[in-house]
N, C-alpha and C positions, 0 to 999 in steps of 0.2 A: 458333704454336699451330695445331693441326689443327682441322678443322671440328667434330669430336666434342668436343674440349676447349673450343672456343668455345661450343658448344651447352650443355655442362655448366656452364660459367661463367655463361652467360645464365640457365640454370635456377636456379642457386644464387642469383644476384642477384635473380631474380623471387621465389624462396622467402623470401629475407631481407626484401624489400619487403612481401611478404604478411604475414609474421610481425610486422613493424613496424606495419603497418596494423591487424592484429588487436589488438596491444598498445594502440595509440592508441584503438581503439574500446572496448576494455575499460576503459581509464582514463576515457573520456567517460561510459561507462555507470555507473561507480562515482560519478563526480561528479554525474551526473543523479539517481541514486538518493539521494545525500546531500541534494541540493537538494530533491527530492520529500519526503523525510522531514522536512526542516527546515520546509518549507511546511505539511506535514500537522500538525506539532506547533504551528505558529503559529495554526492554526485553533482557535478556542475552541468546543469541542463543548458545546452547551447542551442540557440535558435538562429537559423540562417535565413536571410531574406535576400533575394536577388534585387540589386539596384540597377535601374536603367538610367544611365547618366548621359544618354545620347541627346544632343540638342536638336530640336525640331522647330520649324517655323510654320505657322498656319496663317491662312488669309481668310477674310470674310467675304471676298469677292466671289461672284458666281461665274462659272465658266459658260461661255456661249457656244459650245460645241467642241469639236476635236481640235486639238492643237497640232499644228503642222510644223 
């Protein structure tokens, strides 16, 4: 092989290794995302609301001034 052919073969080999590494990283990212989503679903989200249970009474009558 000539020097140029060796260089081309080395570049192709490096490109293949690069693409394989990218594929591995993508697979790890998919796995990590699935793991994250699984853990997120496992968290029990609790919502709290204050309840006012005090009884009150109201009147529709109008007041005619100050109460003494």
